[in-house]
C-alpha positions, 0 to 999 in steps of 0.5 A: 500500500502506498501514496505519492504526491507530486507537484509539476511546474510546466510551461505546457499549455495545460500549466501546473498541476498536483498529482496524488497517486495511491497504490495497492500491490499484492505478490504471491509465490507460485513456485520457488522461481515464479511470482505473480504480481497484481497491482492497482493504481489510482491517480488524481490530477488537479490542474491549476486550470480546473478544465484539465483535472482528471483521474486514472485507474490502472490495473497491473498484472505481472509474472516474474520468473527467475532463471 
């Protein structure tokens, strides 16, 4: 479980923004050499020009195998 805050000063047309990122990750061992990873990310972006505010949801699935 995690949280990250970022502030960006941008010269782009969208301007400056703050971003809050929340994550939840789960990893389990399938075998001694293989792990299965599952994650969820939620991003909340607040632009100083509120017309550019947005949210994102990401689901992450991964398999790690050690040779």
